[in-house]
KEKE-3310 file (N, C-alpha, C; in steps of 0.2 Angstrom, whole numbers, plus 5000, padded with zeros to 4 digits):
npx = (5211:5205:5191:5186:5171:5164:5158:5141:5131:5118:5109:5096:5082:5068:5051:5039:5022:5010:4997:4987:4987:4983:4970:4964:4966:4964:4975:4986:5002:5008:5018:5033:5048:5060:5055:5055:5069:5074:5067:5074:5087:5085:5081:5093:5102:5097:5098:5105:5114:5119:5123:5117:5108:5095:5092:5094:5089:5092)
npy = (5253:5237:5227:5211:5201:5187:5174:5173:5161:5157:5154:5155:5151:5158:5154:5162:5165:5172:5171:5177:5191:5191:5185:5193:5207:5206:5206:5203:5199:5207:5206:5197:5192:5190:5198:5211:5212:5213:5225:5234:5233:5238:5251:5256:5255:5264:5277:5292:5300:5294:5300:5312:5325:5324:5311:5309:5311:5322)
npz = (4770:4767:4770:4771:4767:4773:4763:4759:4766:4766:4753:4748:4737:4730:4725:4716:4715:4704:4704:4713:4711:4698:4699:4709:4706:4692:4683:4671:4663:4648:4640:4637:4646:4637:4626:4632:4635:4621:4618:4626:4621:4608:4611:4617:4606:4597:4603:4601:4609:4623:4634:4636:4644:4645:4648:4661:4678:4686)
capx = (5210:5200:5188:5182:5165:5163:5152:5134:5130:5111:5108:5089:5079:5061:5046:5033:5016:5006:4990:4983:4987:4979:4963:4961:4966:4963:4981:4991:5007:5006:5024:5038:5055:5064:5053:5058:5076:5074:5065:5079:5092:5083:5082:5100:5105:5094:5099:5111:5119:5116:5125:5113:5105:5088:5091:5095:5084:5094)
capy = (5246:5233:5222:5206:5199:5180:5172:5172:5154:5157:5155:5152:5153:5158:5153:5166:5164:5178:5169:5181:5197:5189:5184:5199:5213:5205:5209:5198:5202:5207:5205:5192:5195:5191:5204:5217:5213:5216:5232:5238:5233:5242:5258:5257:5255:5270:5283:5295:5302:5292:5305:5318:5327:5322:5304:5310:5314:5328)
capz = (4773:4764:4774:4767:4771:4772:4758:4762:4766:4765:4746:4747:4731:4731:4720:4718:4711:4703:4704:4717:4708:4692:4701:4713:4702:4685:4680:4668:4659:4641:4637:4640:4647:4631:4623:4636:4633:4615:4618:4629:4616:4603:4613:4617:4599:4594:4607:4598:4614:4629:4640:4635:4650:4644:4650:4668:4683:4690)
cpx = (5204:5198:5184:5176:5165:5157:5146:5132:5122:5109:5101:5087:5071:5057:5041:5028:5012:4999:4985:4982:4983:4972:4960:4961:4965:4969:4984:4996:5005:5012:5029:5044:5059:5061:5055:5065:5077:5072:5070:5085:5091:5084:5089:5104:5103:5095:5106:5116:5117:5118:5122:5109:5098:5087:5093:5090:5086:5096)
cpy = (5243:5227:5217:5203:5191:5179:5170:5164:5152:5159:5153:5155:5153:5157:5158:5165:5171:5177:5174:5188:5196:5189:5190:5205:5213:5208:5203:5202:5202:5206:5200:5195:5195:5197:5211:5218:5216:5223:5237:5239:5238:5249:5260:5258:5262:5277:5286:5297:5300:5296:5311:5319:5325:5315:5304:5313:5320:5333)
cpz = (4769:4768:4770:4771:4769:4767:4762:4761:4765:4758:4744:4740:4732:4725:4721:4713:4710:4702:4707:4714:4701:4694:4705:4709:4694:4681:4677:4664:4652:4637:4640:4642:4641:4626:4626:4635:4626:4614:4621:4624:4611:4605:4614:4611:4596:4597:4603:4603:4620:4635:4640:4642:4650:4647:4658:4672:4686:4685)
residu = (MET:ILE:GLU:THR:VAL:PRO:GLU:ASP:VAL:ASP:GLN:ARG:ASP:TYR:ARG:VAL:SER:SER:LYS:LYS:ILE:GLU:HIS:VAL:LEU:ASN:PHE:SER:VAL:GLN:LYS:THR:ILE:PRO:TYR:GLY:ILE:GLU:GLU:ILE:LYS:HIS:ALA:LEU:ARG:THR:ILE:GLU:ASN:PRO:LEU:SER:LYS:VAL:TYR:TYR:ASN:SER)
# end
């Protein structure tokens, strides 16, 4: 039996500020999201065998 769930009508969006973490912990990001995406794409292209056990936690 398949049960359907009504669409979530609460589609709130949140704005988050990182000013406090920058000010209190003196932390700031060093890389951008596009850089991170390119880094992941590069890693995925260079892995010879993505199904190798070395890439799993168990």
